[in-house]
C-alpha positions as CSV (number, residue, x, y, z in Angstrom):
1,X,-8.5,-22.0,21.7
2,X,-7.2,-24.6,19.3
3,X,-4.0,-24.4,17.2
4,X,-6.1,-23.9,14.1
5,X,-7.9,-21.0,15.8
6,X,-4.6,-19.4,16.7
7,X,-3.3,-19.8,13.2
8,X,-6.4,-18.3,11.8
9,X,-6.1,-15.3,14.2
10,X,-2.4,-14.8,13.4
11,X,-3.2,-15.0,9.6
12,X,-6.0,-12.4,9.9
13,X,-3.8,-10.1,12.0
14,X,-1.0,-10.3,9.5
15,X,-3.5,-9.6,6.7
16,X,-4.9,-6.6,8.5
17,X,-1.4,-5.2,9.1
18,X,-0.7,-5.5,5.4
19,X,-4.0,-3.8,4.5
20,X,-3.6,-1.0,7.0
21,X,-0.1,-0.3,5.9
22,X,-1.1,-0.3,2.2
23,X,-4.0,2.1,3.0
24,X,-1.7,4.4,4.9
25,X,0.7,4.6,2.0
26,X,-2.1,5.1,-0.5
27,X,-3.6,7.9,1.6
28,X,-0.3,9.6,2.2
29,X,0.5,9.6,-1.5
30,X,-3.0,10.4,-2.8
31,X,-4.2,12.9,-0.2
32,X,-1.0,13.9,1.5
33,X,1.4,14.6,-1.4
34,X,-1.3,15.4,-4.0
35,X,-3.4,17.8,-1.8
36,X,-2.2,18.6,1.7
37,X,1.6,18.9,1.0
38,X,1.2,20.2,-2.5
39,X,2.3,23.8,-1.6
40,X,5.5,22.3,0.0
41,X,6.2,20.3,-3.1
42,X,5.5,23.1,-5.5
43,X,9.2,24.1,-5.9
44,X,10.3,20.7,-7.0
45,X,10.1,20.2,-10.8
46,X,9.3,16.8,-12.3
47,X,8.6,16.4,-16.0
48,X,7.9,20.1,-16.6
49,X,5.5,20.5,-13.6
50,X,5.7,20.6,-9.9
51,X,5.9,17.4,-7.8
52,X,2.6,18.0,-6.0
53,X,0.7,18.2,-9.3
54,X,2.6,15.1,-10.5
55,X,1.6,13.1,-7.4
56,X,-2.1,14.3,-7.8
57,X,-2.2,13.3,-11.5
58,X,0.1,10.3,-12.0
59,X,2.1,9.5,-8.8
60,X,-0.9,8.3,-6.9
61,X,-2.0,6.1,-9.8
62,X,1.4,4.6,-10.1
63,X,1.7,4.1,-6.4
64,X,-1.7,2.4,-6.3
65,X,-0.7,0.0,-9.1
66,X,2.6,-0.8,-7.2
67,X,0.6,-1.4,-4.0
68,X,-1.7,-3.9,-5.8
69,X,1.3,-6.0,-7.0
70,X,3.0,-5.6,-3.6
71,X,-0.2,-6.8,-1.8
72,X,-0.6,-9.8,-4.1
73,X,3.1,-10.7,-3.6
74,X,2.9,-10.4,0.2
75,X,-0.4,-12.3,0.4
76,X,1.1,-15.2,-1.6
77,X,4.0,-15.3,0.9
78,X,1.6,-15.1,3.8
79,X,-0.6,-17.9,2.3
80,X,2.5,-20.1,1.9
81,X,3.6,-19.4,5.5
82,X,0.2,-20.5,6.9
83,X,-0.2,-23.4,4.5
84,X,-3.0,-21.8,2.5
85,X,-1.3,-21.5,-0.8
86,X,-2.9,-22.9,-3.9
87,X,0.0,-25.0,-5.1
C-alpha cells in the first residue's frame, strides 16, 4: 500500500466519522427529541409550547442547518489537512 493510498484511506475514514456523527446528531434531535422523548420533554416550556413539540417543528430544522455549516467547516479543515483544499 502506497503513501497516497494510506492518505486516501485516512481521509475517507475521517470523512465517514464526520458523516456518521452528523447523522447520529440529526437522528437524535429529529426522531429522538421530536418523537421518542417527546413525553419526557412535555413539561419543559419553550416559546409558549413544550420542548418536544418545539424540537419536532423548529429545533430539528435549526439543528440540521447548523449541521450543514458544521460539516462544511470540518470538511474544509479536513481538505487542508490532507492537501486537497481548493486554495
